[in-house]
Each structure stands twice: as C-alpha cells, then as structure tokens.
C-alpha positions, 0 to 999 in steps of 0.5 A: 875418262880417266887412264884406270883400268875399271877391271882393276884399278891400274892407273899411272904411276910416278918414277923418275927419267935417269939420264946418262949422267944420272940427272933424274927428272920425274915421269910418268908410267902410263898402264897399258890401257885398250877398249874393248868390246865383251859379250857379258853371257849372264846379262845377253849383252855387249858391252864396253870396256877401258881395260888394261893388258893384265885386267883382259888375260884376268878375263881369259882366265876366271871369265867376265862375270866373275871379273866384274863381280871381283873388280865391284867388290874391291870398289874399282867398278861399277855397275852404272859407268858400264858402257852397254852397246845396242845394236 
C-alpha cells in the first residue's frame, strides 16, 4: 500500500536537509497518515481508510459520505479499493 491519502490524495513531497554550513541533501517529507475505521451510515457498514490528519478534519467538517463522493470525483478514491469490515 502506497503512502497516499485516500481522501485528499496527499503524498510525500521532496525537499532539502540544510546543515549549519548550508550544505543541502535531498530528503522526503512524508504525509501524516492514519489507518482509521469509519461507520458509513448510508451503506450501513464499517470501512477502513488510510487518511491524513487534514482528511480527518475534512471528514469531521463535511461528513464521511460527502468526503467520499468528493474524493471519488477528484479521482483520489475508487470505491472498489475501500476495505469493508465485516463483524
């Protein structure tokens, strides 16, 4: 599984480590990802998503169903790759 947020599409970016002598070496800035379980009321099921901290705030603000629809419209999420949890 790649390090990409399923809601926002955020992924690692590249930058420089800058030492005291101003010497620059390449480094990677990873995304703050969390594997999180959500209850999807519209589908009456639990799902597991890999989301960033920014996506958690988005889900809290606009709701899970709206966030999933927005991510699918932007091409960040395919409904077939959602991990549905059965108990």
